[in-house]
ROZAKE-691390 format. One record per residue (C-alpha): residue number from 1; x, y, z. Coordinates in steps of 0.2 Angstrom, whole numbers, always signed. Layout:
ROZAKE-691390
{atom NUM,{X,Y,Z}}
...
***
This chain:
ROZAKE-691390
{atom 1,{+0,+0,+0}}
{atom 2,{+8,+16,-6}}
{atom 3,{+6,+33,+3}}
{atom 4,{+5,+48,-9}}
{atom 5,{+13,+65,-5}}
{atom 6,{+0,+79,-5}}
{atom 7,{+0,+97,-4}}
{atom 8,{-14,+106,+6}}
{atom 9,{-17,+121,-5}}
{atom 10,{-34,+123,+3}}
{atom 11,{-27,+127,+20}}
{atom 12,{-14,+139,+12}}
{atom 13,{-28,+148,+2}}
{atom 14,{-37,+150,+19}}
{atom 15,{-22,+157,+28}}
{atom 16,{-16,+168,+14}}
{atom 17,{-32,+175,+8}}
{atom 18,{-44,+174,+22}}
{atom 19,{-35,+174,+38}}
{atom 20,{-20,+186,+34}}
{atom 21,{-28,+195,+19}}
{atom 22,{-10,+195,+13}}
{atom 23,{-14,+200,-5}}
{atom 24,{-24,+215,+1}}
{atom 25,{-11,+221,+13}}
{atom 26,{+3,+219,+1}}
{atom 27,{-6,+228,-13}}
{atom 28,{-3,+245,-5}}
{atom 29,{+15,+243,-8}}
{atom 30,{+23,+248,-24}}
{atom 31,{+33,+232,-27}}
{atom 32,{+18,+221,-26}}
{atom 33,{+4,+233,-33}}
{atom 34,{+2,+222,-49}}
{atom 35,{+1,+206,-40}}
{atom 36,{-18,+200,-37}}
{atom 37,{-26,+185,-30}}
{atom 38,{-25,+176,-46}}
{atom 39,{-7,+178,-48}}
{atom 40,{-3,+172,-30}}
{atom 41,{-15,+157,-33}}
{atom 42,{-6,+153,-49}}
{atom 43,{+11,+154,-40}}
{atom 44,{+5,+142,-27}}
{atom 45,{-2,+130,-40}}
{atom 46,{+14,+129,-49}}
{atom 47,{+24,+127,-33}}
{atom 48,{+13,+112,-29}}
{atom 49,{+16,+105,-46}}
{atom 50,{+35,+106,-43}}
{atom 51,{+34,+99,-26}}
{atom 52,{+24,+84,-31}}
{atom 53,{+31,+81,-48}}
{atom 54,{+49,+86,-46}}
{atom 55,{+55,+86,-28}}
{atom 56,{+45,+72,-20}}
{atom 57,{+51,+59,-32}}
{atom 58,{+69,+62,-27}}
{atom 59,{+66,+62,-9}}
{atom 60,{+67,+44,-5}}
{atom 61,{+80,+40,-18}}
{atom 62,{+91,+54,-13}}
{atom 63,{+90,+48,+6}}
{atom 64,{+96,+31,+1}}
{atom 65,{+109,+36,-11}}
{atom 66,{+117,+51,-2}}
{atom 67,{+131,+62,-8}}
{atom 68,{+148,+56,-13}}
{atom 69,{+165,+65,-12}}
{atom 70,{+180,+62,-23}}
{atom 71,{+198,+64,-20}}
{atom 72,{+199,+82,-27}}
{atom 73,{+186,+89,-15}}
{atom 74,{+171,+88,-27}}
{atom 75,{+154,+82,-21}}
{atom 76,{+141,+72,-32}}
{atom 77,{+123,+74,-26}}
{atom 78,{+110,+60,-28}}
{atom 79,{+102,+56,-45}}
{atom 80,{+89,+68,-50}}
{atom 81,{+96,+83,-40}}
{atom 82,{+103,+92,-55}}
{atom 83,{+87,+91,-65}}
{atom 84,{+77,+97,-50}}
{atom 85,{+90,+112,-47}}
{atom 86,{+88,+116,-66}}
{atom 87,{+69,+116,-65}}
{atom 88,{+70,+127,-49}}
{atom 89,{+82,+139,-57}}
{atom 90,{+73,+140,-74}}
{atom 91,{+57,+144,-65}}
{atom 92,{+64,+157,-53}}
{atom 93,{+62,+146,-37}}
{atom 94,{+79,+147,-30}}
{atom 95,{+75,+165,-23}}
{atom 96,{+57,+169,-27}}
{atom 97,{+58,+186,-17}}
{atom 98,{+74,+192,-25}}
{atom 99,{+73,+208,-34}}
{atom 100,{+69,+208,-53}}
{atom 101,{+84,+219,-57}}
{atom 102,{+95,+205,-51}}
{atom 103,{+86,+191,-60}}
{atom 104,{+73,+187,-47}}
{atom 105,{+54,+186,-48}}
{atom 106,{+52,+200,-35}}
{atom 107,{+38,+191,-25}}
{atom 108,{+35,+195,-6}}
{atom 109,{+45,+185,+6}}
{atom 110,{+29,+178,+14}}
{atom 111,{+26,+170,-3}}
{atom 112,{+43,+162,-2}}
{atom 113,{+38,+155,+15}}
{atom 114,{+22,+148,+8}}
{atom 115,{+30,+139,-7}}
{atom 116,{+45,+133,+3}}
{atom 117,{+32,+125,+15}}
{atom 118,{+28,+114,+0}}
{atom 119,{+45,+111,-6}}
{atom 120,{+52,+107,+11}}
{atom 121,{+38,+95,+14}}
{atom 122,{+42,+86,-3}}
{atom 123,{+61,+85,-1}}
{atom 124,{+69,+93,+14}}
{atom 125,{+87,+88,+10}}
{atom 126,{+87,+96,-8}}
{atom 127,{+80,+112,-1}}
{atom 128,{+95,+115,+9}}
{atom 129,{+104,+120,-7}}
{atom 130,{+93,+134,-13}}
{atom 131,{+88,+140,+5}}
{atom 132,{+106,+145,+9}}
{atom 133,{+110,+151,-8}}
{atom 134,{+96,+164,-7}}
{atom 135,{+101,+169,+10}}
{atom 136,{+119,+171,+5}}
{atom 137,{+113,+181,-10}}
{atom 138,{+104,+194,+1}}
{atom 139,{+119,+196,+12}}
{atom 140,{+131,+199,-3}}
{atom 141,{+119,+211,-11}}
{atom 142,{+118,+222,+4}}
{atom 143,{+136,+221,+11}}
{atom 144,{+147,+212,-2}}
{atom 145,{+162,+219,-11}}
{atom 146,{+156,+233,-21}}
{atom 147,{+165,+229,-37}}
{atom 148,{+156,+212,-38}}
{atom 149,{+141,+214,-27}}
{atom 150,{+128,+214,-40}}
{atom 151,{+136,+201,-51}}
{atom 152,{+138,+188,-37}}
{atom 153,{+120,+192,-30}}
{atom 154,{+113,+189,-47}}
{atom 155,{+122,+173,-50}}
{atom 156,{+116,+167,-33}}
{atom 157,{+98,+172,-35}}
{atom 158,{+96,+164,-52}}
{atom 159,{+104,+148,-47}}
{atom 160,{+120,+149,-58}}
{atom 161,{+130,+148,-42}}
{atom 162,{+126,+142,-25}}
{atom 163,{+131,+149,-7}}
{atom 164,{+135,+143,+10}}
{atom 165,{+137,+150,+28}}
{atom 166,{+153,+145,+36}}
{atom 167,{+152,+147,+55}}
{atom 168,{+155,+131,+65}}
{atom 169,{+173,+125,+69}}
{atom 170,{+178,+109,+78}}
{atom 171,{+179,+112,+96}}
{atom 172,{+169,+128,+95}}
{atom 173,{+152,+122,+90}}
{atom 174,{+139,+134,+94}}
{atom 175,{+151,+145,+103}}
{atom 176,{+155,+155,+88}}
{atom 177,{+166,+167,+97}}
{atom 178,{+179,+153,+100}}
{atom 179,{+182,+152,+81}}
{atom 180,{+200,+151,+76}}
{atom 181,{+200,+153,+57}}
{atom 182,{+212,+167,+52}}
{atom 183,{+212,+180,+39}}
{atom 184,{+228,+189,+33}}
{atom 185,{+229,+203,+21}}
{atom 186,{+239,+198,+5}}
{atom 187,{+250,+208,-6}}
{atom 188,{+236,+209,-18}}
{atom 189,{+225,+224,-15}}
{atom 190,{+208,+219,-7}}
{atom 191,{+213,+201,-6}}
{atom 192,{+214,+191,+11}}
{atom 193,{+221,+174,+14}}
{atom 194,{+210,+162,+25}}
{atom 195,{+217,+148,+35}}
{atom 196,{+207,+136,+46}}
{atom 197,{+194,+123,+45}}
{atom 198,{+175,+124,+45}}
{atom 199,{+164,+109,+49}}
{atom 200,{+145,+105,+46}}
{atom 201,{+144,+116,+31}}
{atom 202,{+128,+113,+22}}
{atom 203,{+131,+113,+3}}
{atom 204,{+149,+115,+6}}
{atom 205,{+151,+107,-12}}
{atom 206,{+139,+101,-25}}
{atom 207,{+138,+97,-44}}
{atom 208,{+122,+108,-46}}
{atom 209,{+131,+124,-51}}
{atom 210,{+147,+130,-59}}
{atom 211,{+153,+140,-43}}
{atom 212,{+150,+141,-25}}
{atom 213,{+152,+156,-14}}
{atom 214,{+157,+153,+4}}
{atom 215,{+153,+166,+17}}
{atom 216,{+166,+163,+30}}
{atom 217,{+169,+170,+48}}
{atom 218,{+187,+173,+52}}
{atom 219,{+198,+183,+63}}
{atom 220,{+210,+197,+56}}
{atom 221,{+227,+201,+65}}
{atom 222,{+225,+210,+81}}
{atom 223,{+206,+207,+83}}
{atom 224,{+200,+203,+100}}
{atom 225,{+194,+186,+106}}
{atom 226,{+175,+182,+106}}
{atom 227,{+162,+187,+93}}
{atom 228,{+167,+205,+92}}
{atom 229,{+184,+200,+84}}
{atom 230,{+176,+191,+69}}
{atom 231,{+175,+197,+51}}
{atom 232,{+165,+191,+36}}
{atom 233,{+173,+185,+20}}
{atom 234,{+168,+179,+3}}
{atom 235,{+178,+165,-3}}
{atom 236,{+173,+156,-19}}
{atom 237,{+177,+139,-25}}
{atom 238,{+184,+146,-41}}
{atom 239,{+191,+163,-43}}
{atom 240,{+182,+174,-54}}
{atom 241,{+185,+191,-63}}
{atom 242,{+174,+207,-64}}
{atom 243,{+164,+199,-78}}
{atom 244,{+161,+183,-68}}
{atom 245,{+172,+172,-79}}
{atom 246,{+179,+158,-69}}
{atom 247,{+198,+155,-66}}
{atom 248,{+208,+144,-55}}
{atom 249,{+202,+133,-41}}
{atom 250,{+203,+142,-24}}
{atom 251,{+209,+135,-8}}
{atom 252,{+192,+132,-1}}
{atom 253,{+192,+113,-2}}
{atom 254,{+180,+100,+5}}
{atom 255,{+190,+86,+14}}
{atom 256,{+176,+76,+21}}
{atom 257,{+157,+74,+21}}
{atom 258,{+146,+69,+36}}
{atom 259,{+136,+53,+36}}
{atom 260,{+121,+58,+45}}
{atom 261,{+105,+52,+53}}
{atom 262,{+95,+61,+40}}
{atom 263,{+94,+74,+26}}
{atom 264,{+107,+63,+17}}
{atom 265,{+105,+71,+0}}
{atom 266,{+112,+87,+8}}
{atom 267,{+131,+88,+7}}
{atom 268,{+136,+92,+25}}
{atom 269,{+155,+96,+23}}
{atom 270,{+171,+99,+32}}
{atom 271,{+179,+113,+23}}
{atom 272,{+198,+116,+24}}
{atom 273,{+204,+134,+20}}
{atom 274,{+221,+136,+13}}
{atom 275,{+227,+118,+17}}
{atom 276,{+233,+114,-1}}
{atom 277,{+233,+131,-9}}
{atom 278,{+230,+149,-5}}
{atom 279,{+212,+152,+0}}
{atom 280,{+208,+170,-7}}
{atom 281,{+194,+180,+0}}
{atom 282,{+186,+197,+0}}
{atom 283,{+180,+206,+15}}
{atom 284,{+161,+208,+17}}
{atom 285,{+156,+224,+25}}
{atom 286,{+170,+231,+37}}
{atom 287,{+182,+222,+48}}
{atom 288,{+175,+215,+65}}
{atom 289,{+157,+217,+59}}
{atom 290,{+156,+199,+54}}
{atom 291,{+144,+192,+67}}
{atom 292,{+132,+207,+65}}
{atom 293,{+132,+204,+46}}
{atom 294,{+131,+185,+48}}
{atom 295,{+115,+188,+59}}
{atom 296,{+106,+194,+44}}
{atom 297,{+109,+177,+36}}
{atom 298,{+106,+168,+52}}
{atom 299,{+90,+176,+56}}
{atom 300,{+83,+172,+39}}
{atom 301,{+89,+154,+41}}
{atom 302,{+81,+153,+58}}
{atom 303,{+64,+159,+50}}
{atom 304,{+67,+146,+36}}
{atom 305,{+70,+132,+49}}
{atom 306,{+54,+136,+58}}
{atom 307,{+46,+134,+41}}
{atom 308,{+55,+117,+39}}
{atom 309,{+47,+111,+56}}
{atom 310,{+30,+117,+49}}
{atom 311,{+33,+108,+33}}
{atom 312,{+38,+92,+42}}
{atom 313,{+22,+92,+52}}
{atom 314,{+12,+96,+36}}
{atom 315,{+20,+81,+27}}
{atom 316,{+17,+70,+42}}
{atom 317,{-1,+74,+43}}
{atom 318,{-4,+71,+24}}
{atom 319,{+5,+55,+25}}
{atom 320,{-4,+49,+41}}
{atom 321,{-21,+54,+34}}
{atom 322,{-19,+45,+18}}
{atom 323,{-13,+30,+26}}
{atom 324,{-26,+29,+39}}
{atom 325,{-40,+32,+26}}
{atom 326,{-34,+16,+17}}
{atom 327,{-28,+5,+31}}
{atom 328,{-42,-8,+37}}
{atom 329,{-39,-15,+54}}
{atom 330,{-50,-21,+68}}
{atom 331,{-69,-17,+71}}
{atom 332,{-77,-3,+81}}
{atom 333,{-73,-3,+100}}
{atom 334,{-91,-8,+104}}
{atom 335,{-90,-24,+93}}
{atom 336,{-72,-30,+97}}
{atom 337,{-69,-49,+95}}
{atom 338,{-84,-50,+84}}
{atom 339,{-87,-55,+66}}
{atom 340,{-92,-38,+61}}
{atom 341,{-84,-30,+45}}
{atom 342,{-67,-23,+48}}
{atom 343,{-65,-4,+48}}
{atom 344,{-53,+9,+42}}
{atom 345,{-42,+14,+56}}
{atom 346,{-49,+32,+55}}
{atom 347,{-64,+24,+64}}
{atom 348,{-53,+22,+80}}
{atom 349,{-54,+36,+92}}
{atom 350,{-36,+36,+97}}
{atom 351,{-31,+37,+78}}
{atom 352,{-43,+51,+76}}
{atom 353,{-35,+60,+91}}
{atom 354,{-18,+58,+83}}
{atom 355,{-24,+64,+66}}
{atom 356,{-32,+79,+74}}
{atom 357,{-16,+83,+83}}
{atom 358,{-6,+82,+67}}
{atom 359,{-19,+93,+58}}
{atom 360,{-21,+107,+71}}
{atom 361,{-2,+108,+74}}
{atom 362,{+2,+109,+56}}
{atom 363,{-11,+122,+52}}
{atom 364,{-7,+133,+67}}
{atom 365,{+12,+133,+63}}
{atom 366,{+9,+136,+45}}
{atom 367,{-1,+152,+49}}
{atom 368,{+11,+158,+62}}
{atom 369,{+26,+156,+50}}
{atom 370,{+18,+165,+36}}
{atom 371,{+12,+179,+47}}
{atom 372,{+29,+182,+54}}
{atom 373,{+37,+184,+37}}
{atom 374,{+22,+195,+31}}
{atom 375,{+28,+206,+45}}
{atom 376,{+45,+207,+36}}
{atom 377,{+37,+212,+20}}
{atom 378,{+26,+226,+28}}
{atom 379,{+41,+232,+38}}
{atom 380,{+53,+233,+24}}
{atom 381,{+40,+242,+12}}
{atom 382,{+31,+254,+24}}
{atom 383,{+34,+272,+24}}
{atom 384,{+28,+273,+42}}
{atom 385,{+43,+273,+53}}
{atom 386,{+33,+267,+68}}
{atom 387,{+25,+253,+59}}
{atom 388,{+43,+248,+53}}
{atom 389,{+49,+248,+70}}
{atom 390,{+34,+238,+77}}
{atom 391,{+36,+225,+63}}
{atom 392,{+55,+223,+67}}
{atom 393,{+52,+222,+85}}
{atom 394,{+38,+208,+83}}
{atom 395,{+50,+198,+72}}
{atom 396,{+64,+199,+84}}
{atom 397,{+53,+193,+98}}
{atom 398,{+45,+179,+89}}
{atom 399,{+59,+172,+79}}
{atom 400,{+67,+162,+93}}
{atom 401,{+50,+156,+99}}
{atom 402,{+45,+149,+82}}
{atom 403,{+62,+142,+77}}
{atom 404,{+62,+132,+93}}
{atom 405,{+44,+128,+95}}
{atom 406,{+40,+123,+77}}
{atom 407,{+56,+112,+75}}
{atom 408,{+52,+103,+91}}
{atom 409,{+34,+100,+86}}
{atom 410,{+40,+95,+68}}
{atom 411,{+50,+81,+76}}
{atom 412,{+36,+76,+88}}
{atom 413,{+23,+76,+73}}
{atom 414,{+34,+65,+63}}
{atom 415,{+35,+53,+77}}
{atom 416,{+17,+54,+79}}
{atom 417,{+14,+50,+61}}
{atom 418,{+24,+34,+64}}
{atom 419,{+13,+30,+78}}
{atom 420,{-2,+31,+66}}
{atom 421,{+6,+19,+54}}
{atom 422,{+10,+7,+68}}
{atom 423,{+23,-5,+64}}
{atom 424,{+23,+0,+45}}
{atom 425,{+29,+17,+50}}
{atom 426,{+45,+11,+57}}
{atom 427,{+51,+3,+41}}
{atom 428,{+59,+11,+26}}
{atom 429,{+45,+6,+14}}
{atom 430,{+34,+20,+20}}
{atom 431,{+39,+39,+21}}
{atom 432,{+37,+44,+39}}
{atom 433,{+52,+35,+45}}
{atom 434,{+63,+46,+34}}
{atom 435,{+53,+61,+41}}
{atom 436,{+58,+58,+58}}
{atom 437,{+77,+57,+53}}
{atom 438,{+76,+72,+42}}
{atom 439,{+67,+82,+56}}
{atom 440,{+79,+80,+70}}
{atom 441,{+92,+91,+64}}
{atom 442,{+81,+106,+64}}
{atom 443,{+81,+108,+82}}
{atom 444,{+100,+108,+82}}
{atom 445,{+106,+119,+67}}
{atom 446,{+105,+138,+65}}
{atom 447,{+107,+139,+84}}
{atom 448,{+101,+124,+95}}
{atom 449,{+84,+126,+103}}
{atom 450,{+92,+129,+119}}
{atom 451,{+101,+143,+112}}
{atom 452,{+85,+150,+105}}
{atom 453,{+78,+150,+123}}
{atom 454,{+93,+159,+130}}
{atom 455,{+92,+172,+116}}
{atom 456,{+73,+174,+120}}
{atom 457,{+75,+176,+139}}
{atom 458,{+92,+184,+139}}
{atom 459,{+90,+197,+125}}
{atom 460,{+73,+198,+116}}
{atom 461,{+63,+198,+132}}
{atom 462,{+74,+212,+140}}
{atom 463,{+75,+223,+124}}
{atom 464,{+69,+241,+128}}
{atom 465,{+65,+236,+146}}
{atom 466,{+53,+222,+141}}
{atom 467,{+43,+234,+130}}
{atom 468,{+41,+222,+115}}
{atom 469,{+35,+208,+125}}
{atom 470,{+22,+219,+134}}
{atom 471,{+16,+225,+118}}
{atom 472,{+13,+208,+112}}
{atom 473,{+4,+203,+128}}
{atom 474,{-7,+219,+127}}
{atom 475,{-12,+215,+109}}
{atom 476,{-15,+197,+113}}
{atom 477,{-27,+202,+127}}
{atom 478,{-36,+213,+115}}
{atom 479,{-38,+199,+103}}
{atom 480,{-45,+188,+117}}
{atom 481,{-58,+202,+121}}
{atom 482,{-63,+203,+103}}
{atom 483,{-65,+185,+102}}
{atom 484,{-76,+184,+117}}
{atom 485,{-88,+197,+109}}
{atom 486,{-88,+185,+94}}
{atom 487,{-94,+170,+104}}
{atom 488,{-77,+163,+109}}
{atom 489,{-78,+167,+127}}
{atom 490,{-75,+150,+134}}
{atom 491,{-60,+146,+123}}
{atom 492,{-53,+164,+125}}
{atom 493,{-54,+162,+144}}
{atom 494,{-44,+147,+143}}
{atom 495,{-31,+155,+132}}
{atom 496,{-31,+170,+143}}
{atom 497,{-27,+160,+158}}
{atom 498,{-12,+152,+149}}
{atom 499,{-7,+170,+143}}
{atom 500,{-7,+176,+161}}
{atom 501,{+4,+161,+167}}
{atom 502,{+16,+166,+153}}
{atom 503,{+17,+184,+160}}
{atom 504,{+19,+177,+177}}
{atom 505,{+33,+167,+172}}
{atom 506,{+42,+182,+163}}
{atom 507,{+40,+192,+179}}
{atom 508,{+46,+177,+190}}
{atom 509,{+62,+174,+179}}
{atom 510,{+66,+192,+178}}
{atom 511,{+65,+193,+197}}
{atom 512,{+77,+178,+199}}
{atom 513,{+90,+184,+187}}
{atom 514,{+88,+202,+193}}
{atom 515,{+93,+195,+211}}
{atom 516,{+109,+188,+204}}
{atom 517,{+104,+170,+202}}
{atom 518,{+107,+170,+183}}
{atom 519,{+109,+151,+182}}
{atom 520,{+93,+148,+192}}
{atom 521,{+83,+158,+179}}
{atom 522,{+91,+151,+164}}
{atom 523,{+89,+133,+168}}
{atom 524,{+70,+137,+164}}
{atom 525,{+74,+146,+148}}
{atom 526,{+67,+131,+137}}
{atom 527,{+52,+128,+147}}
{atom 528,{+48,+146,+146}}
{atom 529,{+50,+146,+127}}
{atom 530,{+39,+131,+126}}
{atom 531,{+25,+140,+136}}
{atom 532,{+27,+155,+125}}
{atom 533,{+26,+144,+109}}
{atom 534,{+10,+134,+115}}
{atom 535,{+1,+151,+118}}
{atom 536,{+7,+158,+101}}
{atom 537,{-1,+144,+92}}
{atom 538,{-17,+144,+103}}
{atom 539,{-19,+162,+97}}
{atom 540,{-17,+156,+79}}
{atom 541,{-30,+143,+82}}
{atom 542,{-42,+156,+89}}
{atom 543,{-39,+168,+75}}
{atom 544,{-42,+155,+62}}
{atom 545,{-59,+150,+71}}
{atom 546,{-64,+168,+71}}
{atom 547,{-61,+170,+53}}
{atom 548,{-70,+153,+49}}
{atom 549,{-85,+158,+59}}
{atom 550,{-87,+175,+49}}
{atom 551,{-85,+165,+33}}
{atom 552,{-98,+153,+38}}
{atom 553,{-110,+167,+42}}
{atom 554,{-106,+175,+25}}
{atom 555,{-107,+160,+13}}
{atom 556,{-112,+145,+24}}
{atom 557,{-103,+131,+32}}
{atom 558,{-91,+119,+23}}
{atom 559,{-81,+105,+31}}
{atom 560,{-65,+115,+30}}
{atom 561,{-72,+130,+39}}
{atom 562,{-81,+119,+52}}
{atom 563,{-64,+110,+55}}
{atom 564,{-56,+127,+60}}
{atom 565,{-70,+129,+74}}
{atom 566,{-67,+111,+79}}
{atom 567,{-48,+114,+78}}
{atom 568,{-49,+128,+91}}
{atom 569,{-59,+117,+103}}
{atom 570,{-46,+103,+101}}
{atom 571,{-31,+114,+104}}
{atom 572,{-39,+122,+120}}
{atom 573,{-43,+105,+127}}
{atom 574,{-28,+94,+121}}
{atom 575,{-13,+105,+118}}
{atom 576,{-15,+121,+128}}
{atom 577,{-14,+113,+145}}
{atom 578,{+4,+110,+141}}
{atom 579,{+7,+129,+143}}
{atom 580,{+0,+129,+161}}
{atom 581,{+10,+113,+165}}
{atom 582,{+27,+121,+159}}
{atom 583,{+22,+137,+167}}
{atom 584,{+21,+128,+184}}
{atom 585,{+38,+121,+181}}
{atom 586,{+46,+138,+177}}
{atom 587,{+39,+145,+193}}
{atom 588,{+43,+130,+204}}
{atom 589,{+60,+136,+209}}
{atom 590,{+68,+119,+209}}
{atom 591,{+87,+120,+205}}
{atom 592,{+92,+102,+209}}
{atom 593,{+101,+100,+192}}
{atom 594,{+112,+114,+197}}
{atom 595,{+118,+106,+213}}
{atom 596,{+137,+103,+212}}
{atom 597,{+136,+85,+216}}
{atom 598,{+127,+82,+200}}
{atom 599,{+137,+77,+184}}
{atom 600,{+154,+81,+190}}
***
């Protein structure tokens, strides 16, 4: 029994056009004034075709085949990847929101999030290559060497070249400030020579493109220790001239690829800089601005990884639902051990509970992620300075929450889909086993979820004296009041209690840290973030139910609209209580794991 891959265009349609009214809100900005609902729908339909017809067919085969490295540092990607890259590049899908003057389609970033939801669900490993390439292109366009800035950005955006992000080093790991890679000025004007080694470099080499641009963090002579001493450099695989013509091989060479738990079609490389020949590089921005510039790419990557978690959950739901609708096993509970006709497992209450969990989690994460990136589009294009600052502040607050919460949930939902399948889900004949393996890395890379929690509690919550968090709290309380007036008082009251607990947690941890017990506060950073994430998705479920109720009043009830009302009830009863539980944990004050007798 096969399980087909599906794309939920109906839910995307509801989120984009009804819940967020993104097409209407974006139309007031000049870059998007000519884009109407039909254009967006056609874009989504074509993306769905690519996801199902081009990317999904290489998902399983790419996982089994993996990548290969030759003795010269060249990586061969799995069969079908080159064709998929060509189709993506020809259609403008490498960087859909790249500006038209640099070869891109110029679509809003929220559209990129929406289409990447389909692409990541279809083949997460393949999408590592275009995802980092587009992010590298935006950094180069904004801060790259002026003489080649537009040339390099164009070649990245159009898929002629690919890009990487090179932070991690052996021994340093997530502690980027411990990086030891060195950059020394050469006798050639503007050219630096890099020495060192970077590990876990996604797409560190591939056979999809003619050249690869590495964005590398390194330390120049006399720079201080820590992140403040890091500079950012552009180091290509092949040296190129002002016209983009390729020359000699540069000294950025892959010396190993990781054999991983998942995303096997993505080449995760060890990159040696200057080991067998000089590694020439050009400064991006100014000296010692490296970490600040790299954060532009890292923040984009973190939003993208949140989207990956959402995509995994969506794929898990699609697979599990298709399987459950076909799988016949047992009788109804009231007729066990009888000769009654066997039923599809969708008739079993626990399977229905699992499917409902998968559905509600996937749909609330999808709306939260697209909404977050819509804020980016609005903030980038508005002429209202206060609105721009508001959008940026909200993004800063929610990026660590969604990166961590969505990736944790993506992994959990993949595992839950295996449970729906039963024993068949645990074997490689069916797709959900691969989902579990592909999903796990998402809570680790681009800053582990523990680091996201530290960032949230230590920086984002404290920004401007807690102003951004309090503004979010106030807006959330206003939404609950409006929902109560629309007939959602019971559900709103439950969410309101969880929201109040979140606020109490913030005050408690602020008091603990303010009293000098920093470790005692930060041991609860992850439970605090989880509480925050559960409440954020509860508010999404509430907003979707409100929109659905208005739509029912306007044009009548449909199964999809009724499902949004039922989804809210399910979330409040089955998922929201987790926020209250973790809030109690946060406020417990227990510090047993910090006792010196533990763990040496």
